[in-house]
PQR file with spaces between the fields and no chain letter, atoms N, CA, C, O and H, PARSE charges and radii, in Angstrom:
ATOM       1  N    MET     1    -162.363  -64.504   44.795 -0.4000 1.5000
ATOM       2  CA   MET     1    -162.875  -65.803   45.165 -0.0000 2.0000
ATOM       3  C    MET     1    -164.344  -65.851   44.786  0.5500 1.7000
ATOM       4  O    MET     1    -165.077  -64.889   45.018 -0.5500 1.4000
ATOM       5  N    ASP     2    -164.772  -66.936   44.219 -0.4000 1.5000
ATOM       6  CA   ASP     2    -166.151  -67.147   43.827 -0.0000 2.0000
ATOM       7  C    ASP     2    -167.028  -67.324   45.077  0.5500 1.7000
ATOM       8  O    ASP     2    -166.582  -67.880   46.081 -0.5500 1.4000
ATOM       9  H    ASP     2    -164.178  -67.718   44.030  0.4000 1.0000
ATOM      10  N    ALA     3    -168.265  -66.849   45.004 -0.4000 1.5000
ATOM      11  CA   ALA     3    -169.175  -66.899   46.148 -0.0000 2.0000
ATOM      12  C    ALA     3    -169.446  -68.326   46.598  0.5500 1.7000
ATOM      13  O    ALA     3    -169.525  -68.587   47.799 -0.5500 1.4000
ATOM      14  H    ALA     3    -168.627  -66.397   44.188  0.4000 1.0000
ATOM      15  N    LEU     4    -169.588  -69.249   45.663 -0.4000 1.5000
ATOM      16  CA   LEU     4    -169.848  -70.644   46.051 -0.0000 2.0000
ATOM      17  C    LEU     4    -168.652  -71.254   46.766  0.5500 1.7000
ATOM      18  O    LEU     4    -168.820  -71.992   47.737 -0.5500 1.4000
ATOM      19  H    LEU     4    -169.523  -69.037   44.688  0.4000 1.0000
ATOM      20  N    ALA     5    -167.449  -70.953   46.296 -0.4000 1.5000
ATOM      21  CA   ALA     5    -166.246  -71.458   46.963 -0.0000 2.0000
ATOM      22  C    ALA     5    -166.104  -70.836   48.341  0.5500 1.7000
ATOM      23  O    ALA     5    -165.685  -71.498   49.291 -0.5500 1.4000
ATOM      24  H    ALA     5    -167.313  -70.353   45.508  0.4000 1.0000
ATOM      25  N    CYS     6    -166.454  -69.561   48.444 -0.4000 1.5000
ATOM      26  CA   CYS     6    -166.377  -68.881   49.738 -0.0000 2.0000
ATOM      27  C    CYS     6    -167.372  -69.493   50.717  0.5500 1.7000
ATOM      28  O    CYS     6    -167.058  -69.687   51.892 -0.5500 1.4000
ATOM      29  H    CYS     6    -166.794  -69.024   47.672  0.4000 1.0000
ATOM      30  N    LYS     7    -168.574  -69.797   50.226 -0.4000 1.5000
ATOM      31  CA   LYS     7    -169.588  -70.396   51.091 -0.0000 2.0000
ATOM      32  C    LYS     7    -169.150  -71.772   51.587  0.5500 1.7000
ATOM      33  O    LYS     7    -169.368  -72.120   52.748 -0.5500 1.4000
ATOM      34  H    LYS     7    -168.829  -69.640   49.272  0.4000 1.0000
ATOM      35  N    ALA     8    -168.534  -72.549   50.702 -0.4000 1.5000
ATOM      36  CA   ALA     8    -168.108  -73.901   51.068 -0.0000 2.0000
ATOM      37  C    ALA     8    -166.971  -73.888   52.084  0.5500 1.7000
ATOM      38  O    ALA     8    -166.886  -74.777   52.931 -0.5500 1.4000
ATOM      39  H    ALA     8    -168.357  -72.267   49.759  0.4000 1.0000
ATOM      40  N    LYS     9    -166.090  -72.876   52.004 -0.4000 1.5000
ATOM      41  CA   LYS     9    -164.914  -72.827   52.882 -0.0000 2.0000
ATOM      42  C    LYS     9    -164.915  -71.564   53.745  0.5500 1.7000
ATOM      43  O    LYS     9    -163.854  -71.004   54.019 -0.5500 1.4000
ATOM      44  H    LYS     9    -166.159  -72.154   51.315  0.4000 1.0000
ATOM      45  N    PHE    10    -166.090  -71.113   54.172 -0.4000 1.5000
ATOM      46  CA   PHE    10    -166.192  -69.819   54.829 -0.0000 2.0000
ATOM      47  C    PHE    10    -165.293  -69.693   56.056  0.5500 1.7000
ATOM      48  O    PHE    10    -164.580  -68.699   56.190 -0.5500 1.4000
ATOM      49  H    PHE    10    -166.952  -71.568   53.949  0.4000 1.0000
ATOM      50  N    PHE    11    -165.311  -70.664   56.941 -0.4000 1.5000
ATOM      51  CA   PHE    11    -164.506  -70.572   58.163 -0.0000 2.0000
ATOM      52  C    PHE    11    -163.018  -70.635   57.840  0.5500 1.7000
ATOM      53  O    PHE    11    -162.213  -69.994   58.515 -0.5500 1.4000
ATOM      54  H    PHE    11    -165.891  -71.471   56.832  0.4000 1.0000
ATOM      55  N    HIS    12    -162.647  -71.389   56.831 -0.4000 1.5000
ATOM      56  CA   HIS    12    -161.253  -71.420   56.385 -0.0000 2.0000
ATOM      57  C    HIS    12    -160.844  -70.049   55.837  0.5500 1.7000
ATOM      58  O    HIS    12    -159.732  -69.586   56.090 -0.5500 1.4000
ATOM      59  H    HIS    12    -163.301  -71.910   56.283  0.4000 1.0000
ATOM      60  N    VAL    13    -161.736  -69.406   55.093 -0.4000 1.5000
ATOM      61  CA   VAL    13    -161.457  -68.063   54.553 -0.0000 2.0000
ATOM      62  C    VAL    13    -161.287  -67.069   55.694  0.5500 1.7000
ATOM      63  O    VAL    13    -160.383  -66.234   55.655 -0.5500 1.4000
ATOM      64  H    VAL    13    -162.639  -69.782   54.887  0.4000 1.0000
ATOM      65  N    LEU    14    -162.140  -67.147   56.705 -0.4000 1.5000
ATOM      66  CA   LEU    14    -162.008  -66.254   57.861 -0.0000 2.0000
ATOM      67  C    LEU    14    -160.673  -66.460   58.572  0.5500 1.7000
ATOM      68  O    LEU    14    -160.019  -65.489   58.951 -0.5500 1.4000
ATOM      69  H    LEU    14    -162.874  -67.825   56.737  0.4000 1.0000
ATOM      70  N    ASP    15    -160.267  -67.703   58.754 -0.4000 1.5000
ATOM      71  CA   ASP    15    -158.978  -67.984   59.388 -0.0000 2.0000
ATOM      72  C    ASP    15    -157.826  -67.441   58.551  0.5500 1.7000
ATOM      73  O    ASP    15    -156.857  -66.908   59.090 -0.5500 1.4000
ATOM      74  H    ASP    15    -160.799  -68.492   58.446  0.4000 1.0000
ATOM      75  N    GLU    16    -157.936  -67.578   57.235 -0.4000 1.5000
ATOM      76  CA   GLU    16    -156.883  -67.089   56.336 -0.0000 2.0000
ATOM      77  C    GLU    16    -156.767  -65.566   56.398  0.5500 1.7000
ATOM      78  O    GLU    16    -155.661  -65.026   56.425 -0.5500 1.4000
ATOM      79  H    GLU    16    -158.723  -68.011   56.797  0.4000 1.0000
ATOM      80  N    VAL    17    -157.905  -64.876   56.421 -0.4000 1.5000
ATOM      81  CA   VAL    17    -157.895  -63.412   56.517 -0.0000 2.0000
ATOM      82  C    VAL    17    -157.302  -62.977   57.848  0.5500 1.7000
ATOM      83  O    VAL    17    -156.514  -62.033   57.896 -0.5500 1.4000
ATOM      84  H    VAL    17    -158.804  -65.315   56.399  0.4000 1.0000
ATOM      85  N    ALA    18    -157.670  -63.648   58.917 -0.4000 1.5000
ATOM      86  CA   ALA    18    -157.157  -63.282   60.241 -0.0000 2.0000
ATOM      87  C    ALA    18    -155.658  -63.517   60.364  0.5500 1.7000
ATOM      88  O    ALA    18    -154.958  -62.710   60.975 -0.5500 1.4000
ATOM      89  H    ALA    18    -158.311  -64.414   58.878  0.4000 1.0000
ATOM      90  N    SER    19    -155.157  -64.603   59.796 -0.4000 1.5000
ATOM      91  CA   SER    19    -153.736  -64.915   59.950 -0.0000 2.0000
ATOM      92  C    SER    19    -152.855  -64.132   58.976  0.5500 1.7000
ATOM      93  O    SER    19    -151.758  -63.711   59.341 -0.5500 1.4000
ATOM      94  H    SER    19    -155.726  -65.259   59.300  0.4000 1.0000
ATOM      95  N    SER    20    -153.318  -63.935   57.752 -0.4000 1.5000
ATOM      96  CA   SER    20    -152.482  -63.249   56.753 -0.0000 2.0000
ATOM      97  C    SER    20    -152.672  -61.743   56.753  0.5500 1.7000
ATOM      98  O    SER    20    -151.871  -61.020   56.160 -0.5500 1.4000
ATOM      99  H    SER    20    -154.209  -64.278   57.455  0.4000 1.0000
ATOM     100  N    ARG    21    -153.737  -61.249   57.420 -0.4000 1.5000
ATOM     101  CA   ARG    21    -154.051  -59.817   57.480 -0.0000 2.0000
ATOM     102  C    ARG    21    -154.301  -59.236   56.089  0.5500 1.7000
ATOM     103  O    ARG    21    -154.101  -58.039   55.880 -0.5500 1.4000
ATOM     104  H    ARG    21    -154.388  -61.836   57.902  0.4000 1.0000
ATOM     105  N    CYS    22    -154.736  -60.066   55.129 -0.4000 1.5000
ATOM     106  CA   CYS    22    -155.047  -59.636   53.766 -0.0000 2.0000
ATOM     107  C    CYS    22    -156.557  -59.728   53.559  0.5500 1.7000
ATOM     108  O    CYS    22    -157.239  -60.512   54.219 -0.5500 1.4000
ATOM     109  H    CYS    22    -154.898  -61.038   55.298  0.4000 1.0000
ATOM     110  N    GLU    23    -157.068  -58.918   52.636 -0.4000 1.5000
ATOM     111  CA   GLU    23    -158.494  -58.936   52.363 -0.0000 2.0000
ATOM     112  C    GLU    23    -158.830  -59.935   51.258  0.5500 1.7000
ATOM     113  O    GLU    23    -157.975  -60.286   50.445 -0.5500 1.4000
ATOM     114  H    GLU    23    -156.514  -58.280   52.100  0.4000 1.0000
ATOM     115  N    VAL    24    -160.075  -60.385   51.237 -0.4000 1.5000
ATOM     116  CA   VAL    24    -160.568  -61.311   50.222 -0.0000 2.0000
ATOM     117  C    VAL    24    -161.799  -60.675   49.576  0.5500 1.7000
ATOM     118  O    VAL    24    -162.724  -60.259   50.274 -0.5500 1.4000
ATOM     119  H    VAL    24    -160.770  -60.100   51.897  0.4000 1.0000
ATOM     120  N    VAL    25    -161.810  -60.601   48.250 -0.4000 1.5000
ATOM     121  CA   VAL    25    -162.958  -60.074   47.517 -0.0000 2.0000
ATOM     122  C    VAL    25    -163.787  -61.258   47.036  0.5500 1.7000
ATOM     123  O    VAL    25    -163.273  -62.165   46.382 -0.5500 1.4000
ATOM     124  H    VAL    25    -161.059  -60.939   47.683  0.4000 1.0000
ATOM     125  N    VAL    26    -165.079  -61.237   47.369 -0.4000 1.5000
ATOM     126  CA   VAL    26    -165.996  -62.301   46.974 -0.0000 2.0000
ATOM     127  C    VAL    26    -166.746  -61.834   45.731  0.5500 1.7000
ATOM     128  O    VAL    26    -167.279  -60.725   45.687 -0.5500 1.4000
ATOM     129  H    VAL    26    -165.496  -60.500   47.901  0.4000 1.0000
ATOM     130  N    ARG    27    -166.774  -62.703   44.721 -0.4000 1.5000
ATOM     131  CA   ARG    27    -167.422  -62.359   43.455 -0.0000 2.0000
ATOM     132  C    ARG    27    -168.589  -63.298   43.177  0.5500 1.7000
ATOM     133  O    ARG    27    -168.560  -64.477   43.530 -0.5500 1.4000
ATOM     134  H    ARG    27    -166.341  -63.603   44.756  0.4000 1.0000
ATOM     135  N    ARG    28    -169.607  -62.749   42.540 -0.4000 1.5000
ATOM     136  CA   ARG    28    -170.753  -63.542   42.091 -0.0000 2.0000
ATOM     137  C    ARG    28    -170.955  -63.216   40.615  0.5500 1.7000
ATOM     138  O    ARG    28    -171.136  -62.056   40.245 -0.5500 1.4000
ATOM     139  H    ARG    28    -169.630  -61.791   42.253  0.4000 1.0000
ATOM     140  N    ASN    29    -170.922  -64.230   39.790 -0.4000 1.5000
ATOM     141  CA   ASN    29    -171.018  -64.068   38.332 -0.0000 2.0000
ATOM     142  C    ASN    29    -169.943  -63.122   37.790  0.5500 1.7000
ATOM     143  O    ASN    29    -170.181  -62.381   36.836 -0.5500 1.4000
ATOM     144  H    ASN    29    -170.775  -65.173   40.090  0.4000 1.0000
ATOM     145  N    GLY    30    -168.778  -63.155   38.399 -0.4000 1.5000
ATOM     146  CA   GLY    30    -167.661  -62.345   37.943 -0.0000 2.0000
ATOM     147  C    GLY    30    -167.656  -60.914   38.451  0.5500 1.7000
ATOM     148  O    GLY    30    -166.720  -60.167   38.165 -0.5500 1.4000
ATOM     149  H    GLY    30    -168.585  -63.757   39.174  0.4000 1.0000
ATOM     150  N    HIS    31    -168.673  -60.514   39.195 -0.4000 1.5000
ATOM     151  CA   HIS    31    -168.751  -59.145   39.713 -0.0000 2.0000
ATOM     152  C    HIS    31    -168.491  -59.153   41.219  0.5500 1.7000
ATOM     153  O    HIS    31    -169.038  -59.994   41.932 -0.5500 1.4000
ATOM     154  H    HIS    31    -169.433  -61.121   39.428  0.4000 1.0000
ATOM     155  N    PRO    32    -167.669  -58.232   41.711 -0.5600 1.5000
ATOM     156  CA   PRO    32    -167.411  -58.176   43.163  0.2800 2.0000
ATOM     157  C    PRO    32    -168.671  -57.772   43.919  0.5500 1.7000
ATOM     158  O    PRO    32    -169.341  -56.804   43.559 -0.5500 1.4000
ATOM     159  N    VAL    33    -168.986  -58.523   44.970 -0.4000 1.5000
ATOM     160  CA   VAL    33    -170.176  -58.243   45.771 -0.0000 2.0000
ATOM     161  C    VAL    33    -169.869  -58.009   47.250  0.5500 1.7000
ATOM     162  O    VAL    33    -170.676  -57.418   47.966 -0.5500 1.4000
ATOM     163  H    VAL    33    -168.443  -59.309   45.263  0.4000 1.0000
ATOM     164  N    ALA    34    -168.714  -58.467   47.703 -0.4000 1.5000
ATOM     165  CA   ALA    34    -168.376  -58.316   49.117 -0.0000 2.0000
ATOM     166  C    ALA    34    -166.865  -58.365   49.294  0.5500 1.7000
ATOM     167  O    ALA    34    -166.131  -58.894   48.459 -0.5500 1.4000
ATOM     168  H    ALA    34    -168.058  -58.947   47.121  0.4000 1.0000
ATOM     169  N    LYS    35    -166.431  -57.795   50.406 -0.4000 1.5000
ATOM     170  CA   LYS    35    -165.013  -57.823   50.747 -0.0000 2.0000
ATOM     171  C    LYS    35    -164.884  -58.236   52.204  0.5500 1.7000
ATOM     172  O    LYS    35    -165.531  -57.658   53.077 -0.5500 1.4000
ATOM     173  H    LYS    35    -167.028  -57.365   51.084  0.4000 1.0000
ATOM     174  N    ILE    36    -164.055  -59.228   52.464 -0.4000 1.5000
ATOM     175  CA   ILE    36    -163.785  -59.679   53.831 -0.0000 2.0000
ATOM     176  C    ILE    36    -162.424  -59.123   54.211  0.5500 1.7000
ATOM     177  O    ILE    36    -161.410  -59.454   53.598 -0.5500 1.4000
ATOM     178  H    ILE    36    -163.529  -59.697   51.755  0.4000 1.0000
ATOM     179  N    VAL    37    -162.415  -58.267   55.239 -0.4000 1.5000
ATOM     180  CA   VAL    37    -161.176  -57.595   55.643 -0.0000 2.0000
ATOM     181  C    VAL    37    -160.884  -57.901   57.106  0.5500 1.7000
ATOM     182  O    VAL    37    -161.807  -58.132   57.888 -0.5500 1.4000
ATOM     183  H    VAL    37    -163.239  -57.997   55.737  0.4000 1.0000
ATOM     184  N    PRO    38    -159.611  -57.904   57.480 -0.5600 1.5000
ATOM     185  CA   PRO    38    -159.278  -58.126   58.893  0.2800 2.0000
ATOM     186  C    PRO    38    -159.599  -56.892   59.722  0.5500 1.7000
ATOM     187  O    PRO    38    -159.537  -55.765   59.230 -0.5500 1.4000
ATOM     188  N    ILE    39    -159.939  -57.116   60.974 -0.4000 1.5000
ATOM     189  CA   ILE    39    -160.187  -56.020   61.913 -0.0000 2.0000
ATOM     190  C    ILE    39    -158.859  -55.643   62.551  0.5500 1.7000
ATOM     191  O    ILE    39    -158.126  -56.502   63.041 -0.5500 1.4000
ATOM     192  H    ILE    39    -159.989  -58.032   61.373  0.4000 1.0000
ATOM     193  N    VAL    40    -158.560  -54.357   62.541 -0.4000 1.5000
ATOM     194  CA   VAL    40    -157.333  -53.867   63.156 -0.0000 2.0000
ATOM     195  C    VAL    40    -157.680  -53.406   64.560  0.5500 1.7000
ATOM     196  O    VAL    40    -158.412  -52.433   64.743 -0.5500 1.4000
ATOM     197  H    VAL    40    -159.155  -53.659   62.143  0.4000 1.0000
ATOM     198  N    GLN    41    -157.153  -54.109   65.547 -0.4000 1.5000
ATOM     199  CA   GLN    41    -157.427  -53.776   66.938 -0.0000 2.0000
ATOM     200  C    GLN    41    -156.210  -53.104   67.551  0.5500 1.7000
ATOM     201  O    GLN    41    -155.072  -53.506   67.310 -0.5500 1.4000
ATOM     202  H    GLN    41    -156.559  -54.900   65.399  0.4000 1.0000
ATOM     203  N    LYS    42    -156.465  -52.081   68.341 -0.4000 1.5000
ATOM     204  CA   LYS    42    -155.395  -51.405   69.054 -0.0000 2.0000
ATOM     205  C    LYS    42    -154.990  -52.265   70.251  0.5500 1.7000
ATOM     206  O    LYS    42    -155.835  -52.922   70.859 -0.5500 1.4000
ATOM     207  H    LYS    42    -157.389  -51.754   68.537  0.4000 1.0000
ATOM     208  N    PRO    43    -153.708  -52.261   70.588 -0.5600 1.5000
ATOM     209  CA   PRO    43    -153.286  -53.028   71.768  0.2800 2.0000
ATOM     210  C    PRO    43    -153.902  -52.458   73.041  0.5500 1.7000
ATOM     211  O    PRO    43    -154.059  -51.246   73.187 -0.5500 1.4000
ATOM     212  N    ARG    44    -154.245  -53.349   73.948 -0.4000 1.5000
ATOM     213  CA   ARG    44    -154.843  -52.916   75.208 -0.0000 2.0000
ATOM     214  C    ARG    44    -153.759  -52.601   76.219  0.5500 1.7000
ATOM     215  O    ARG    44    -153.225  -53.497   76.874 -0.5500 1.4000
ATOM     216  H    ARG    44    -154.118  -54.334   73.829  0.4000 1.0000
ATOM     217  N    THR    45    -153.441  -51.340   76.339 -0.4000 1.5000
ATOM     218  CA   THR    45    -152.461  -50.891   77.313 -0.0000 2.0000
ATOM     219  C    THR    45    -152.918  -49.552   77.868  0.5500 1.7000
ATOM     220  O    THR    45    -153.542  -48.765   77.156 -0.5500 1.4000
ATOM     221  H    THR    45    -153.875  -50.613   75.806  0.4000 1.0000
ATOM     222  N    LEU    46    -152.618  -49.294   79.112 -0.4000 1.5000
ATOM     223  CA   LEU    46    -152.997  -48.028   79.706 -0.0000 2.0000
ATOM     224  C    LEU    46    -152.029  -46.922   79.330  0.5500 1.7000
ATOM     225  O    LEU    46    -152.400  -45.749   79.319 -0.5500 1.4000
ATOM     226  H    LEU    46    -152.111  -49.934   79.690  0.4000 1.0000
ATOM     227  N    TYR    47    -150.794  -47.284   79.024 -0.4000 1.5000
ATOM     228  CA   TYR    47    -149.801  -46.281   78.678 -0.0000 2.0000
ATOM     229  C    TYR    47    -150.184  -45.635   77.344  0.5500 1.7000
ATOM     230  O    TYR    47    -150.214  -46.310   76.315 -0.5500 1.4000
ATOM     231  H    TYR    47    -150.492  -48.238   79.033  0.4000 1.0000
ATOM     232  N    GLY    48    -150.470  -44.366   77.360 -0.4000 1.5000
ATOM     233  CA   GLY    48    -150.817  -43.638   76.152 -0.0000 2.0000
ATOM     234  C    GLY    48    -152.261  -43.793   75.725  0.5500 1.7000
ATOM     235  O    GLY    48    -152.617  -43.396   74.615 -0.5500 1.4000
ATOM     236  H    GLY    48    -150.446  -43.818   78.196  0.4000 1.0000
ATOM     237  N    ALA    49    -153.111  -44.363   76.582 -0.4000 1.5000
ATOM     238  CA   ALA    49    -154.502  -44.604   76.199 -0.0000 2.0000
ATOM     239  C    ALA    49    -155.280  -43.312   75.989  0.5500 1.7000
ATOM     240  O    ALA    49    -156.221  -43.284   75.196 -0.5500 1.4000
ATOM     241  H    ALA    49    -152.822  -44.685   77.484  0.4000 1.0000
ATOM     242  N    MET    50    -154.907  -42.251   76.680 -0.4000 1.5000
ATOM     243  CA   MET    50    -155.613  -40.972   76.563 -0.0000 2.0000
ATOM     244  C    MET    50    -154.934  -40.006   75.588  0.5500 1.7000
ATOM     245  O    MET    50    -155.334  -38.846   75.489 -0.5500 1.4000
ATOM     246  H    MET    50    -154.143  -42.274   77.324  0.4000 1.0000
ATOM     247  N    LYS    51    -153.921  -40.471   74.877 -0.4000 1.5000
ATOM     248  CA   LYS    51    -153.164  -39.612   73.969 -0.0000 2.0000
ATOM     249  C    LYS    51    -154.094  -38.995   72.927  0.5500 1.7000
ATOM     250  O    LYS    51    -154.855  -39.691   72.255 -0.5500 1.4000
ATOM     251  H    LYS    51    -153.596  -41.414   74.958  0.4000 1.0000
ATOM     252  N    GLY    52    -154.010  -37.673   72.812 -0.4000 1.5000
ATOM     253  CA   GLY    52    -154.803  -36.951   71.831 -0.0000 2.0000
ATOM     254  C    GLY    52    -156.200  -36.592   72.295  0.5500 1.7000
ATOM     255  O    GLY    52    -156.942  -35.961   71.543 -0.5500 1.4000
ATOM     256  H    GLY    52    -153.392  -37.107   73.358  0.4000 1.0000
ATOM     257  N    SER    53    -156.589  -36.971   73.510 -0.4000 1.5000
ATOM     258  CA   SER    53    -157.947  -36.699   73.968 -0.0000 2.0000
ATOM     259  C    SER    53    -158.035  -35.460   74.855  0.5500 1.7000
ATOM     260  O    SER    53    -159.136  -35.048   75.220 -0.5500 1.4000
ATOM     261  H    SER    53    -155.985  -37.483   74.121  0.4000 1.0000
ATOM     262  N    ILE    54    -156.908  -34.863   75.207 -0.4000 1.5000
ATOM     263  CA   ILE    54    -156.903  -33.687   76.074 -0.0000 2.0000
ATOM     264  C    ILE    54    -156.393  -32.493   75.281  0.5500 1.7000
ATOM     265  O    ILE    54    -155.388  -32.590   74.577 -0.5500 1.4000
ATOM     266  H    ILE    54    -156.014  -35.198   74.911  0.4000 1.0000
ATOM     267  N    LYS    55    -157.087  -31.367   75.397 -0.4000 1.5000
ATOM     268  CA   LYS    55    -156.705  -30.170   74.676 -0.0000 2.0000
ATOM     269  C    LYS    55    -156.266  -29.107   75.678  0.5500 1.7000
ATOM     270  O    LYS    55    -156.991  -28.813   76.629 -0.5500 1.4000
ATOM     271  H    LYS    55    -157.903  -31.288   75.970  0.4000 1.0000
ATOM     272  N    SER    56    -155.097  -28.537   75.473 -0.4000 1.5000
ATOM     273  CA   SER    56    -154.584  -27.477   76.335 -0.0000 2.0000
ATOM     274  C    SER    56    -155.165  -26.145   75.877  0.5500 1.7000
ATOM     275  O    SER    56    -155.087  -25.803   74.696 -0.5500 1.4000
ATOM     276  H    SER    56    -154.509  -28.775   74.700  0.4000 1.0000
ATOM     277  N    VAL    57    -155.752  -25.387   76.815 -0.4000 1.5000
ATOM     278  CA   VAL    57    -156.357  -24.102   76.468 -0.0000 2.0000
ATOM     279  C    VAL    57    -155.589  -22.925   77.046  0.5500 1.7000
ATOM     280  O    VAL    57    -156.051  -21.788   76.953 -0.5500 1.4000
ATOM     281  H    VAL    57    -155.815  -25.664   77.774  0.4000 1.0000
ATOM     282  N    GLY    58    -154.445  -23.166   77.632 -0.4000 1.5000
ATOM     283  CA   GLY    58    -153.639  -22.081   78.187 -0.0000 2.0000
ATOM     284  C    GLY    58    -153.428  -22.246   79.679  0.5500 1.7000
ATOM     285  O    GLY    58    -153.664  -23.315   80.242 -0.5500 1.4000
ATOM     286  H    GLY    58    -154.070  -24.090   77.708  0.4000 1.0000
ATOM     287  N    ASP    59    -152.980  -21.173   80.309 -0.4000 1.5000
ATOM     288  CA   ASP    59    -152.688  -21.175   81.740 -0.0000 2.0000
ATOM     289  C    ASP    59    -153.988  -21.040   82.517  0.5500 1.7000
ATOM     290  O    ASP    59    -154.618  -19.983   82.486 -0.5500 1.4000
ATOM     291  H    ASP    59    -152.788  -20.305   79.851  0.4000 1.0000
ATOM     292  N    LEU    60    -154.396  -22.087   83.208 -0.4000 1.5000
ATOM     293  CA   LEU    60    -155.674  -22.076   83.905 -0.0000 2.0000
ATOM     294  C    LEU    60    -155.603  -21.451   85.292  0.5500 1.7000
ATOM     295  O    LEU    60    -156.615  -20.952   85.785 -0.5500 1.4000
ATOM     296  H    LEU    60    -153.884  -22.946   83.234  0.4000 1.0000
ATOM     297  N    ASP    61    -154.436  -21.461   85.938 -0.4000 1.5000
ATOM     298  CA   ASP    61    -154.365  -20.922   87.291 -0.0000 2.0000
ATOM     299  C    ASP    61    -153.698  -19.561   87.354  0.5500 1.7000
ATOM     300  O    ASP    61    -153.620  -18.979   88.435 -0.5500 1.4000
ATOM     301  H    ASP    61    -153.614  -21.866   85.538  0.4000 1.0000
ATOM     302  N    GLY    62    -153.221  -19.037   86.256 -0.4000 1.5000
ATOM     303  CA   GLY    62    -152.632  -17.701   86.232 -0.0000 2.0000
ATOM     304  C    GLY    62    -153.699  -16.647   86.000  0.5500 1.7000
ATOM     305  O    GLY    62    -154.775  -16.957   85.488 -0.5500 1.4000
ATOM     306  H    GLY    62    -153.285  -19.509   85.377  0.4000 1.0000
ATOM     307  N    PRO    63    -153.415  -15.402   86.369 -0.5600 1.5000
ATOM     308  CA   PRO    63    -154.413  -14.352   86.180  0.2800 2.0000
ATOM     309  C    PRO    63    -154.555  -13.983   84.700  0.5500 1.7000
ATOM     310  O    PRO    63    -153.586  -14.034   83.943 -0.5500 1.4000
ATOM     311  N    ASP    64    -155.775  -13.610   84.298 -0.4000 1.5000
ATOM     312  CA   ASP    64    -155.954  -13.107   82.942 -0.0000 2.0000
ATOM     313  C    ASP    64    -155.661  -11.611   82.938  0.5500 1.7000
ATOM     314  O    ASP    64    -155.336  -11.055   83.987 -0.5500 1.4000
ATOM     315  H    ASP    64    -156.563  -13.568   84.912  0.4000 1.0000
ATOM     316  N    GLY    65    -155.764  -10.958   81.816 -0.4000 1.5000
ATOM     317  CA   GLY    65    -155.383   -9.551   81.695 -0.0000 2.0000
ATOM     318  C    GLY    65    -156.125   -8.630   82.637  0.5500 1.7000
ATOM     319  O    GLY    65    -155.500   -7.766   83.251 -0.5500 1.4000
ATOM     320  H    GLY    65    -156.028  -11.409   80.964  0.4000 1.0000
ATOM     321  N    GLU    66    -157.438   -8.778   82.779 -0.4000 1.5000
ATOM     322  CA   GLU    66    -158.240   -7.885   83.615 -0.0000 2.0000
ATOM     323  C    GLU    66    -157.906   -8.041   85.089  0.5500 1.7000
ATOM     324  O    GLU    66    -157.709   -7.043   85.782 -0.5500 1.4000
ATOM     325  H    GLU    66    -157.946   -9.480   82.280  0.4000 1.0000
ATOM     326  N    ASN    67    -157.840   -9.265   85.581 -0.4000 1.5000
ATOM     327  CA   ASN    67    -157.543   -9.502   86.987 -0.0000 2.0000
ATOM     328  C    ASN    67    -156.122   -9.082   87.330  0.5500 1.7000
ATOM     329  O    ASN    67    -155.878   -8.653   88.458 -0.5500 1.4000
ATOM     330  H    ASN    67    -158.001  -10.076   85.018  0.4000 1.0000
ATOM     331  N    TRP    68    -155.200   -9.185   86.428 -0.4000 1.5000
ATOM     332  CA   TRP    68    -153.813   -8.809   86.675 -0.0000 2.0000
ATOM     333  C    TRP    68    -153.694   -7.317   86.963  0.5500 1.7000
ATOM     334  O    TRP    68    -152.919   -6.908   87.828 -0.5500 1.4000
ATOM     335  H    TRP    68    -155.398   -9.533   85.512  0.4000 1.0000
ATOM     336  N    GLU    69    -154.465   -6.502   86.238 -0.4000 1.5000
ATOM     337  CA   GLU    69    -154.451   -5.057   86.470 -0.0000 2.0000
ATOM     338  C    GLU    69    -154.973   -4.742   87.878  0.5500 1.7000
ATOM     339  O    GLU    69    -154.460   -3.828   88.522 -0.5500 1.4000
ATOM     340  H    GLU    69    -155.095   -6.835   85.535  0.4000 1.0000
ATOM     341  N    VAL    70    -155.951   -5.454   88.355 -0.4000 1.5000
ATOM     342  CA   VAL    70    -156.495   -5.234   89.686 -0.0000 2.0000
ATOM     343  C    VAL    70    -155.467   -5.618   90.737  0.5500 1.7000
ATOM     344  O    VAL    70    -155.357   -4.941   91.759 -0.5500 1.4000
ATOM     345  H    VAL    70    -156.368   -6.197   87.831  0.4000 1.0000
ATOM     346  N    LEU    71    -154.720   -6.675   90.516 -0.4000 1.5000
ATOM     347  CA   LEU    71    -153.735   -7.123   91.488 -0.0000 2.0000
ATOM     348  C    LEU    71    -152.538   -6.182   91.564  0.5500 1.7000
ATOM     349  O    LEU    71    -151.861   -6.150   92.591 -0.5500 1.4000
ATOM     350  H    LEU    71    -154.809   -7.225   89.685  0.4000 1.0000
ATOM     351  N    LYS    72    -152.251   -5.403   90.496 -0.4000 1.5000
ATOM     352  CA   LYS    72    -151.129   -4.467   90.507 -0.0000 2.0000
ATOM     353  C    LYS    72    -151.366   -3.312   91.471  0.5500 1.7000
ATOM     354  O    LYS    72    -150.400   -2.784   92.021 -0.5500 1.4000
ATOM     355  H    LYS    72    -152.802   -5.430   89.661  0.4000 1.0000
ATOM     356  N    GLU    73    -152.595   -2.902   91.696 -0.4000 1.5000
ATOM     357  CA   GLU    73    -152.898   -1.725   92.512 -0.0000 2.0000
ATOM     358  C    GLU    73    -152.656   -1.937   93.948  0.5500 1.7000
ATOM     359  O    GLU    73    -152.869   -1.029   94.751 -0.5500 1.4000
ATOM     360  H    GLU    73    -153.380   -3.332   91.248  0.4000 1.0000
């Protein structure tokens, strides 16, 4: 899309990008100068919101090797 046409119909271009989920490349003198892309938003839900943010490091309440030997005696 030419820069002048984009400027004249800017809000229409934004609506088109939002509804079609396609990007628009803006050109000036035949050279690409900008790209208008849709924003991908994650759905707002609590289910699975923490997925991937917790790392398991092993058994936290079990004895480690050294303490286990002491408990055997």
